[in-house]
N, C-alpha and C positions, 0 to 999 in steps of 0.2 A: 403556546404551542398550537399549531393548526394541523389538521390532517385532512386527507382527501383520498379518493381512489387512486391507486398507483397508476400513473400514466403509461407505464411500460407493459401493462396488460399481462398476456400469458408468459412473458419472460420471467416474471416473479409472481406466479399464481398464489393468491391468498394473502399477499402482502398489502399493507397500506402505506401511504406516503405521509410523512410528517415534516413540517418546517420547524426547526429547533434553533432558537437563538443561542449562540455560544460565545459571542464576543460583541463589543460595541459595533452595531451595524452589520454584523455577520451572522447569517443563518446557514445551517447545513440542511440539505435535502436528504431525508433518511427514509428507507423502506424497512418496515418491521413486519415480521410474520412469525407464526408458531407460538408455542407456550413452553415454559420450562426455564431452566437456568440459562442466563443470557450469554450469547456469543456474538461478538462484533466482528464484522468482516470488512476489511479495508482494501480497496482496489488499487491497481497499479497503473502504469503508463503504457500506451496512450488509451486508457480505458475509463470506464465508469463502474458503478456498482453492478452493472449488467454482467460483468465477468464472473460474478458469483452465482448466477441464476440457477445452475444445477446443484452446486454445493449448498446453497441457501435452502433450496427446496428439500434436499436430503436432511439437513440438520434441523429444519423446522418441524420435523416429525416429533421431536422431543426436546427442543430448545426454543427459546425466544431468540430469533435471529435478527440482528440489527445491521443494516447495510447502508452506510452513508456514502454520498459522494463527498470526497475530501474537499476542504476549502480550496477554491480555485479550479475545481473540476466539475464537469457535468452540470447538474441543476443546482448545486450549492453556490453560495455567494462567492464573488471573485474580487475581494478588496484590492485597491491599487497598492502597488509596492512602494510604500512611503518610508520604509526603513527596513533594516536587515531582519527584524524579528517577525515581520508580517507573514512570511512563509517559512519561518524556521520550523523544523520538525517538532521542537518543543511547543510552539504555538499550535501546530496542527494536532499534536497529541492531546493538548489541553482541550481543544475543540471536541475531540472524541470522548474524553472523560466527561465533559459537561453535557454532551448530547446524551450519553448513556444515563447520567444522573437525571436529566430532564424526563427520561422515560421511566424513572424509578429504580435504576440499577446502579448502586454504588460500587459494586464489584462484579466483574465480568471476565470471561475469557476473550482473547483477542487473536485474530488471524489477519495477517497482512501479506499482500503480494507486491513485490517490486517497490514502488514509492510508498505504498501502504505498509509494507514491511518495515521501512525506515521509520514511519510514524509509529507503528506498533512497538518497535524496539525502543524508541524514545519514551513512549507511554509507559512501558514496563520499567524503564530506568527511573523515570520521574514520579510515577504514581504506583508504587508497589502495593499499596493497600487497595487500589482499584483493580489492577490487572492480576487475575489469578493464574492464568496460563497464557502463553504466547506461541503461536505458530507463525513462522517467518518463511516466506516462499521466494526463492531464487534471487537473493540479494546478499551483499556483504555489508557489514557496518561501514559507515561513511569513511572513517579513517583508513580502514583496511582496503576498501575499494580503491581509493586514490593511490595508496602505496603499491597496489598490485598492478596498476596500469602503467607499464613501462615500455619504452621503445616503440617499435612498429606495432607490437601487439596491442598497444593502446588504441589503435585505429578502430577496434570494435566498439569503443566507447566515445566515438567522435562527437556524439550529441552532448555528452557531458561537458566537453570543452567548449563547444559552440554556445551552449546556454549558460556557461559560466562567465561570459563576457558582459561588460557593462550594458545597461539598458539602451536599447535602440537597435543596433545592428542585428542581433539574433532574432528579435521579434520581427523585424522587417524581412529578413531572409526566409524565416519559416512561414510567415503569412503569405509570402509571394508564391509558395507552392505547398500549402498546408496538407492537402490530401496526399501528395507524393511523399512529403516528409513523414507524416504520421503513418501512412500506409506502408512505408518501407519497413517499419519495425514489426507491424503485424505480419508481413510476409517473411522477413528474415528470421524472426524468432519463433515461428510456428512449425512444428514437425508435421502436424496434421491440419491442413488448411480448412478442412470441413468442420473443424471444431469452432470456427468463427464464421457462421453463415453470413450471407450477403447483407441481410437486414441488420445484424448485429455490427458487422464491420462498418456499415453506413452510419449507424448510430455513434460508434466510436469516433469516426472521422468528423462527423458534424459537431460533436461535443468538443473535440480537440481544437478544431478550427475556430470555434467560438471562444476559446479560452487560451489563445496563444500567450498573451502577456502574463497571465497568472501561472501557466505551466512553466514558462521560462523563469519566472520569479521563484517557483518551487525548486527548480534545478539550480538556479543561481545561489540560493541559500545553502545548498549542499556543497558548494565550493567556497563558502564563507562562514556564516554564523554557525552552521551545523558542525563544521570542523572545530570551531572554538568550543562548542558545548561538549563534543565527544572527547576532545583533547583534555579538557578539564576533568571529565569523568575518568578517563584512563589514568591520568596523573594521580587522582584521588583514590584509585583502586575500586571504583564503583562497578558493580556487576548487577545483572538481572537476577533477582532472587526467585522468581517464578520458574516453574518447569517450562522449558522451551523445546519446541520441535522445529528443526530447520530442514526444509526440502529444497534441494538445489540440483541443477544440472552440473556436470563435471567441468565447470569452467577452470577449476584449478589445474587440471591436466593440461589445458591449453595455455594458461597464463602463468603457470609456475608457482602456485601457492597451495597450501593445505587448508581448505575451507573449514574443515571440522576443527582444526587447531585454532584458527582465527576466531571462530564463533565460541569455542569453549573458554577462551580468555575472557569473554564478556558474559557468558551464560554457563556457569558450572553445572547446572542441572539440565543437561543437553541430550537430546536425541537428534543425531544428524543422519540424513538419508540422501544419497545420491540417486536421482531419478532419471528415467530414460525418455521422458516427455520433452517437448519443447518448453520454452519459457512460460507459455500460457497454460500451465499445468492444471489450473482449476477448470479450464474448458476442455483440455485434451484428455484428462483423466480425472474427472470430478469424483468418481467413486473412491479412488485412491486418496485424494486430498481429504474428502469427508471422513474416510476411515482413519487417517492419520490425526485429524482434529479430534475425533471421538476418542482415540487411544490416548491422546495428550490429556484430555479432560479426566481420565482415570488416574493420572499421576498425582501423588500426594503433594500438597502445597505446604510451605513452611508456616 
């Protein structure tokens, strides 16, 4: 393990940067700050760990806060997609568990947004002894997501279908207009544009443009191997045993599903809250998100 001053400076004040080996030839770039019981925060798309800058600073007052860039994103390694498991959420979840263990934490709370929430969900399913609590922000489980996107209403998730295609075409199309592609989500999914200031937006766009093949591979896995893993778990009746909090926009009203019911089938010990922010809630209302994570940590574990 190596460490250095955090290159993001004031965006994560008081945090240090660590390079942690988690797989053969794969290291995660991780920012760590604070002291106390550990909380791991996993970012979403098209972002990096910077999305947690406000929540991380809040939680670091009384917790050890661990903010990795996921495999394939930001400053973490981006292995080539040489097989279906390279970017499986099962693999990415294992990365997170190994990174926490390398920092001395065999058990920790976990919060994830968007893509990071899918990784957090998989970690809670696969590693119940490691994950004590799970907060999942604005996402549905993979199987339920695909089943909910039907007809013309599925156009809202056009990027899911684009990046599900075989290697080559989606990477070429996205690379040809990377800033426009990734920036469109930052624009469309934000209720309060001021929550993502220009310098942070620029950092997201630069990081995403530099990671097109691995980001596509992450999404491609969600249309393939991740479905296989989730289907096997559903058929076996596996659920998350940890207390879970889900914060979501009311996409169910628009797309015709009951988000709370879908989540409760996977997470019996569930608090589900519909929020009024945009998708990037950790930046639009960080006090609310930090408060919900703190409340989650008070719930008794099995």
